[in-house]
C-alpha positions as CSV (number, residue, x, y, z in Angstrom):
1,M,-16.2,-40.9,-19.7
2,M,-16.6,-42.8,-16.5
3,P,-20.1,-43.4,-15.2
4,A,-21.1,-41.3,-12.2
5,R,-20.3,-42.8,-8.9
6,D,-23.0,-43.2,-6.1
7,Y,-23.1,-42.8,-2.5
8,D,-21.9,-46.3,-1.5
9,Q,-18.8,-45.8,-3.6
10,L,-17.6,-42.7,-1.6
11,S,-15.2,-43.0,1.4
12,S,-16.3,-41.6,4.6
13,G,-14.0,-38.6,4.2
14,E,-15.6,-37.8,0.8
15,L,-19.1,-38.2,2.2
16,T,-18.3,-35.9,5.2
17,R,-16.7,-33.2,2.8
18,R,-19.9,-33.5,0.6
19,L,-22.2,-33.1,3.5
20,E,-20.2,-30.0,4.5
21,D,-20.4,-28.6,1.0
22,V,-24.2,-29.2,0.8
23,Q,-24.8,-27.7,4.2
24,D,-22.7,-24.7,2.9
25,I,-24.7,-24.4,-0.3
26,H,-27.9,-24.6,1.7
27,K,-26.9,-21.8,4.0
28,K,-25.9,-19.5,1.2
29,V,-28.7,-20.2,-1.1
30,T,-31.2,-19.8,1.9
31,F,-29.7,-16.3,2.6
32,A,-29.9,-15.3,-1.0
33,A,-33.5,-16.6,-1.5
34,R,-34.9,-15.0,1.6
35,D,-32.6,-11.7,2.1
36,G,-32.1,-10.7,-1.4
37,S,-29.9,-11.4,-4.4
38,P,-26.1,-11.3,-3.9
39,R,-25.7,-8.8,-6.6
40,S,-28.3,-6.3,-5.3
41,L,-26.8,-6.7,-1.9
42,Q,-23.2,-5.9,-3.3
43,G,-24.6,-3.0,-5.3
44,M,-26.5,-1.5,-2.2
45,S,-23.4,-1.8,0.0
46,L,-21.1,-0.2,-2.5
47,A,-23.6,2.6,-3.4
48,A,-23.9,3.3,0.4
49,L,-20.2,3.3,0.7
50,F,-19.7,5.6,-2.1
51,M,-22.5,7.9,-1.0
52,L,-21.1,8.3,2.4
53,G,-17.4,8.9,1.1
54,I,-18.5,11.5,-1.3
55,W,-20.8,13.2,1.1
56,I,-17.9,13.4,3.5
57,L,-15.4,14.8,1.0
58,S,-17.7,17.2,-0.7
59,E,-20.7,17.7,1.6
60,N,-22.8,17.8,-1.5
61,L,-25.8,15.6,-1.0
62,L,-26.9,15.7,-4.6
63,L,-23.5,14.7,-5.8
64,S,-23.3,11.9,-3.4
65,G,-26.8,10.7,-4.3
66,A,-26.0,10.7,-8.1
67,T,-22.8,8.9,-7.6
68,S,-24.3,6.1,-5.5
69,L,-27.2,5.7,-7.9
70,L,-24.4,5.4,-10.7
71,V,-22.3,3.0,-8.8
72,Y,-25.5,0.8,-8.0
73,V,-26.4,0.9,-11.7
74,L,-22.9,-0.2,-12.8
75,V,-22.8,-2.9,-10.2
76,M,-26.2,-4.3,-11.3
77,R,-25.1,-4.2,-14.9
78,Y,-21.6,-5.5,-14.8
79,S,-21.1,-7.5,-11.7
80,R,-20.1,-11.3,-12.1
81,V,-21.9,-11.9,-8.7
82,P,-25.0,-14.1,-9.1
83,D,-28.2,-12.1,-9.8
84,D,-30.5,-14.3,-7.8
85,W,-30.7,-17.6,-5.9
86,Q,-31.0,-19.8,-8.6
87,E,-28.0,-18.6,-10.4
88,L,-26.1,-18.9,-7.2
89,L,-27.4,-22.5,-6.7
90,D,-26.4,-23.4,-10.2
91,R,-22.8,-22.0,-9.7
92,L,-22.3,-23.9,-6.4
93,L,-23.9,-27.1,-7.6
94,S,-21.6,-27.1,-10.6
95,R,-18.6,-27.6,-8.2
96,L,-19.9,-30.6,-6.6
97,E,-19.2,-34.3,-8.2
98,P,-22.3,-35.4,-9.9
99,L,-23.6,-38.6,-8.3
100,Q,-25.8,-41.0,-9.9
101,S,-28.7,-41.1,-7.6
102,S,-28.3,-37.5,-6.1
103,P,-31.4,-35.5,-5.9
104,L,-29.4,-32.4,-6.8
105,R,-29.4,-33.5,-10.5
106,W,-32.8,-32.3,-10.7
107,L,-32.0,-28.8,-9.8
108,R,-29.7,-28.1,-12.6
109,T,-32.8,-27.0,-14.7
110,D,-33.9,-23.5,-15.7
111,H,-36.3,-22.6,-13.1
112,V,-37.3,-24.3,-9.8
113,S,-39.2,-22.9,-6.8
114,W,-37.4,-22.4,-3.6
115,P,-39.4,-24.9,-1.6
116,Y,-38.5,-27.6,-4.2
117,A,-34.8,-26.5,-4.2
118,E,-34.8,-26.5,-0.4
119,H,-36.5,-30.1,-0.4
120,R,-33.9,-31.4,-2.8
121,L,-31.0,-30.0,-0.7
122,Q,-32.5,-31.6,2.4
123,Q,-32.9,-35.0,0.6
124,E,-29.2,-34.8,-0.4
125,M,-28.2,-34.2,3.3
126,D,-30.4,-37.1,4.4
127,L,-28.9,-39.5,1.7
128,I,-25.5,-38.6,2.7
129,L,-26.2,-39.0,6.4
130,T,-27.7,-42.5,5.6
131,A,-24.6,-43.5,3.6
132,L,-22.3,-42.4,6.4
133,R,-24.3,-44.5,8.9
134,H,-23.9,-47.6,6.5
135,S,-20.4,-47.1,6.0
136,A,-19.7,-47.0,9.7
137,D,-21.8,-50.2,9.9
138,R,-19.7,-51.7,7.1
139,L,-16.5,-51.0,9.0
140,N,-18.0,-52.4,12.4
141,A,-19.0,-55.7,10.7
């Protein structure tokens, strides 16, 4: 197994892609942390859609309410969408290449607070921007 690379071993293109990926992760996880879990949003959306559809077809409010509740429960139980922002963060971080001095390595634990995770994501973006500036300095030298 090869040792993990570090920021100075990545090309400018790789650093730029990593910065875009980390910014995308930050955006998605911020939305999930502040606006609700992805799974509950999916469940509520599908339940509302089913409620409206059944009500339009049958005009029975009790049947449409019961159907929407059943759909919500089934989505919350069987959906593969992440349950909370921590699970979403873990899934998204698993797609990134692990770097030797990356602050994101400390987020792959059981439970971290949202301010700590946001701070680590910001640190990662700052390190990437610094590495991009230094690679530009190397090219100009």
